[in-house]
C-alpha positions in Angstrom: -67.4 84.6 24.8 -67.1 82.1 21.9 -64.9 81.7 19.1 -66.9 79.7 16.2 -66.0 78.4 12.8 -67.7 77.1 9.9 -67.1 74.9 6.9 -70.1 75.6 5.0 -69.8 79.2 4.5 -72.0 79.7 7.5 -74.9 77.2 7.4 -73.4 75.2 10.4 -71.3 76.9 13.6 -69.1 74.9 15.7 -68.0 76.5 19.0 -64.1 76.0 19.0 -63.4 77.6 22.1 -65.0 79.3 24.9 -64.4 81.4 28.0 -67.2 81.8 30.8 -67.4 84.3 34.0 -70.5 84.7 36.0 -69.9 87.2 38.8 -72.0 87.2 42.1 -74.1 90.3 42.9 -72.5 93.8 42.7 -70.0 95.1 40.1 -67.7 92.5 38.9 -65.1 92.9 36.1 -63.8 89.8 34.2 -61.2 89.8 31.6 -61.7 86.8 28.9 -59.2 85.5 26.7 -59.7 82.8 24.1 -57.3 81.2 21.7 -57.8 78.7 19.2 -55.6 77.3 15.9 -57.8 77.0 12.7 -56.5 75.7 9.6 -57.9 77.3 6.8 -57.7 75.1 3.5 -60.9 76.7 1.7 -61.4 80.8 2.1 -64.7 80.7 0.3 -66.4 78.3 2.6 -64.4 78.2 6.1 -65.3 81.1 8.3 -64.8 82.5 12.1 -67.1 84.5 14.3 -66.8 86.0 17.7 -69.8 85.6 19.3 -70.6 87.2 22.8 -73.4 86.1 24.8 -74.5 88.9 27.8 -77.1 86.6 29.2 -79.6 88.5 31.5 -78.6 91.8 33.4 -76.3 94.7 33.3 -73.7 93.5 31.0 -71.1 95.5 29.2 -68.5 94.8 26.4 -65.9 97.5 26.6 -64.2 99.1 23.9 -61.6 102.2 23.3 -60.0 103.7 20.4 -56.3 104.2 22.6 -56.2 100.5 23.8 -56.9 96.8 22.8 -60.0 96.9 25.1 -62.0 94.2 23.0 -60.0 92.6 20.2 -59.1 90.4 17.8 -55.8 88.9 16.5 -54.9 86.6 13.4 -51.7 85.3 12.9 -50.7 83.3 9.9 -49.0 80.2 10.9 -47.9 78.9 7.7 -49.1 77.2 4.4 -50.7 73.7 4.8 
């Protein structure tokens, strides 16, 4: 799971946080959490995206309508 940012409206992306998990054979569950602080000064050019690499095999990214199973939270810390 990667958090990526761009300064040029998506022409070039930089990974600013990542989390890696690989399970040994059989069922393995993983709970990943990433955090990044980004100073957004130009909303027309600066973007954030979440990228998930499923690799190979049987991988699931789960969701749920009644709980925050897979979610993103944005918080404004203040003006710069």
